[in-house]
N, C-alpha and C positions, 0 to 999 in steps of 0.2 A: 493519548501517548500511551505508546507502546514500552512495556516496560522489560519484556523477556520473550523470546521466540525458543521455544523448543517441540520436539516431537516427543509422542508417547504413545504406547500401543494402546487398544480402547482397554477401557476398564474403569474402576473409580480410586478417586486419588484424595487426597486434602491437602488444599494449597493453603498456605499462610503467608501473608505479606510482612514482614519483620520489618521494625523501624532500621532503615539506615542500612539493609542486608543488600540494597542492590546499586548503591551509590559509588563510585568508582573512589579511589584515594584521592585522587586531586581534586574532586567536586567536594568531598569532604573536608578538605584545606580549604577550599575557598568559602565554604558555608560557615566555619569557625572564623575565619576572617573577617568575614563581609557581617557578621552576626546576624543571620537569615534565620526570620522564626519556623519553626518545626510544621510540616503539614499536619492538618487534621483528618486522619486517617478515617474518620466517620461519616466524612462528607463524599469518599470515595467507594468504587467498588472494582472487583476483579471480574473481567469479563473473558473468558475462554471460547474461542473460535476457530472453528479448522480453515484451514487455508488451503486454495487451489494449488496444483500442480504448478511447478513453473513452466513445464511445457505445453500445458493448455493455455497459457497466460501469454507467453509468445506466440503460440499460435492465432490466438484471437488478435493481439496486436497487428502480425502480417496480415489477417483477414479485413480488420479495418482500412488499414492503409491499401489494398488492393480494392476494396470497394469504395473507398474515396477517388481512387484515379479510374476505377469505373464511372463513377458521377462525372467527374472534370472530363472525360473521354467522351461519354454522352453527350455533355453539354457543348463540346466543341464540333462535335460530330453534326450536331444538330446546326449550329450556327453556319457552319460551312458546307452544309448540305447541297445548296445551290451549285456549288463551284465544284463539288465532288462531283455529283452527278450530272453535270452539266454537259450536254452532248452537241 
């Protein structure tokens, strides 16, 4: 589950996950109304990952779509090769 997304320059940081600090007001109201038991933070951990730039993800999606079209085109050309090269 992604709690937050942020950008920061390289360096050393101290991250703390405080109880209820990331829960929006509407969700806090629902938690109080439904009497939900609180999360045991000892069972979870924080993981920080470097994300890829959006441009490289979009280029990757376009290249995957193009390669799929090439595969389909090759299959169709192979099936219809008798009719295409018939003289």
